[in-house]
C-alpha positions in Angstrom: 86.8 133.7 124.3 83.9 134.0 121.9 80.5 132.5 122.4 81.0 130.5 119.2 84.1 128.9 120.5 82.4 127.6 123.6 79.6 126.1 121.4 82.1 124.5 119.1 84.1 123.2 122.0 81.0 121.6 123.5 79.9 120.0 120.2 83.3 118.6 119.5 83.8 117.1 123.0 80.3 116.0 123.8 78.8 118.5 126.3 76.4 121.4 126.3 76.7 124.8 127.9 74.0 123.9 130.4 76.1 120.8 131.4 79.2 123.0 131.7 77.3 125.4 134.0 76.4 122.5 136.3 80.0 121.2 136.3 81.4 124.7 137.1 79.2 124.5 140.2 80.7 121.2 141.1 77.7 119.0 140.3 76.6 116.7 137.5 73.9 117.8 135.1 70.9 115.3 135.0 71.5 114.5 131.3 75.1 113.6 132.1 74.0 111.2 134.8 71.6 109.5 132.4 74.3 109.3 129.7 77.0 108.0 132.1 74.7 105.3 133.5 74.0 103.9 130.1 77.7 103.4 129.4 79.0 99.9 129.9 75.6 98.3 129.8 76.0 96.9 126.3 79.5 95.7 127.0 78.4 93.7 130.0 75.5 92.0 128.1 77.9 91.1 125.2 80.4 89.6 127.5 77.7 87.5 129.3 76.3 86.3 125.9 79.8 85.4 124.6 80.5 83.5 127.8 77.2 81.5 127.6 77.8 80.8 123.9 81.3 79.4 124.5 80.1 77.3 127.4 77.3 75.9 125.3 79.6 75.4 122.3 82.2 73.6 124.4 79.8 71.2 126.1 77.4 70.5 123.3 80.1 70.6 120.7 82.2 68.0 122.5 79.1 65.7 122.8 78.4 66.2 119.1 82.0 65.5 118.1 82.2 62.4 120.3 78.9 61.1 118.9 80.1 61.6 115.3 82.9 59.1 115.5 83.5 55.6 116.8 84.4 55.6 120.5 88.2 55.6 121.0 90.8 57.0 123.3 91.7 59.7 120.7 88.1 60.7 120.2 87.5 60.9 123.9 90.7 63.0 124.4 89.8 65.4 121.6 86.2 65.8 122.9 87.5 66.5 126.4 89.8 69.2 124.9 86.9 70.8 123.1 84.8 70.7 126.3 87.5 72.3 128.5 88.3 74.9 125.8 84.7 76.0 125.7 84.4 76.0 129.5 87.7 78.0 129.9 86.7 80.6 127.3 83.1 80.8 128.5 84.2 81.2 132.1 86.7 83.9 131.1 84.0 86.0 129.4 81.6 85.5 132.2 84.2 86.7 134.8 84.9 89.7 132.6 81.2 90.4 132.4 80.8 90.1 136.2 83.8 92.5 136.6 82.2 94.9 134.1 78.9 94.9 136.1 80.8 95.4 139.4 82.7 98.4 138.0 79.5 99.8 136.5 77.8 99.6 139.8 80.6 101.4 141.5 80.5 104.1 138.9 76.8 104.5 139.2 77.1 104.8 143.0 79.5 107.6 142.4 77.3 109.3 139.8 74.4 109.2 142.3 76.5 111.5 144.6 76.6 114.0 141.8 80.1 115.2 142.6 82.5 116.4 140.0 86.3 116.1 139.9 88.2 119.2 138.7 91.6 119.4 137.1 93.0 122.9 136.2 96.2 123.8 134.6 98.1 123.9 131.3 96.6 121.7 128.6 99.0 119.4 126.8 98.1 118.1 123.4 99.3 114.6 122.4 99.3 113.2 118.9 100.2 109.6 118.4 100.8 108.9 114.7 99.4 105.6 113.5 101.3 103.2 111.4 100.5 100.1 109.3 96.9 101.2 108.8 96.3 102.2 112.4 94.5 105.5 112.8 96.2 108.5 114.5 95.3 109.0 118.1 94.5 112.4 119.6 94.7 113.0 123.3 94.8 115.9 125.7 95.9 116.1 129.3 95.1 118.5 132.1 96.7 117.8 135.4 96.7 114.1 136.1 93.9 113.2 133.7 94.2 112.5 130.0 91.4 111.6 127.5 91.1 110.7 123.9 89.3 112.9 121.4 88.7 113.3 117.7 91.0 115.4 115.5 88.5 118.2 115.2 88.1 118.6 118.9 91.9 118.3 119.4 92.4 121.1 116.9 90.1 123.4 118.9 92.3 123.1 122.0 95.3 125.5 122.6 98.5 123.9 123.7 99.8 125.3 127.0 96.7 127.4 127.7 95.0 127.1 131.1 91.9 124.9 131.1 89.5 123.8 133.8 88.5 120.2 133.1 85.6 118.4 134.8 85.4 114.6 135.1 84.1 111.9 137.3 86.3 108.8 137.8 87.6 107.9 134.4 84.8 109.7 132.5 85.3 113.0 130.8 82.5 115.6 131.3 83.5 119.1 130.0 86.3 121.6 129.9 86.6 125.4 129.4 89.5 127.8 129.0 90.4 130.0 132.1 89.3 132.7 132.6 85.8 131.9 131.4 82.8 134.2 131.1 79.5 132.5 130.6 77.6 135.6 131.6 79.2 137.5 128.8 78.4 134.7 126.4 74.7 134.8 127.5 74.6 138.6 127.0 76.1 138.2 123.5 73.6 135.5 122.5 70.7 137.7 123.8 72.0 140.6 121.7 72.3 138.4 118.6 68.8 137.1 119.1 67.4 140.6 119.6 69.2 141.7 116.4 67.8 138.8 114.5 64.2 139.5 115.7 64.5 143.2 114.6 65.6 142.1 111.1 62.3 140.3 110.7 60.1 143.1 111.8 58.0 144.4 108.9 57.7 148.2 108.5 54.3 149.6 109.2 52.2 150.7 106.3 50.7 153.6 108.2 52.2 157.0 107.4 52.0 159.6 110.1 
């Protein structure tokens, strides 16, 4: 396993080597905690805004509709339908938003513990071909966990090879082929940096 492969694997799947080191020790890296805690925040806000919008549209829209026509049983019935449709849709989005907040709080409580789940075993690559304008789907599975990825990241993985995958709950963190040798990677990088520095050393003009 080359140093370049680990770097490419990390870039393609959204983790750094420093984060991988922490995961190999069974803990979350601080940057992972920050990134994970941000997830789901926008979705909850959008759901709440949609819920409030539908509630307002249903109530005010029904009043506006009823006020635009002469009072009649038909107008009253249609206004009531508009009102209840808005209330039903608004309540649904608000409940979904509340559920999203609840799940996010549970995930954040787990992130605060800093513990990492580990799956190790043969990696299985899954390619679901899209039809009718739907994009292809690329997934990989190790043990009992499966995650989506992009085609480039999927191509970097080796079917049937043993991988160690780190995740927390339903969130992917990192993975690495087994056996892994981060110490050898660090030594290789130091040698490359030393070689690069020596290339830029200018020869002395003094002649002994």
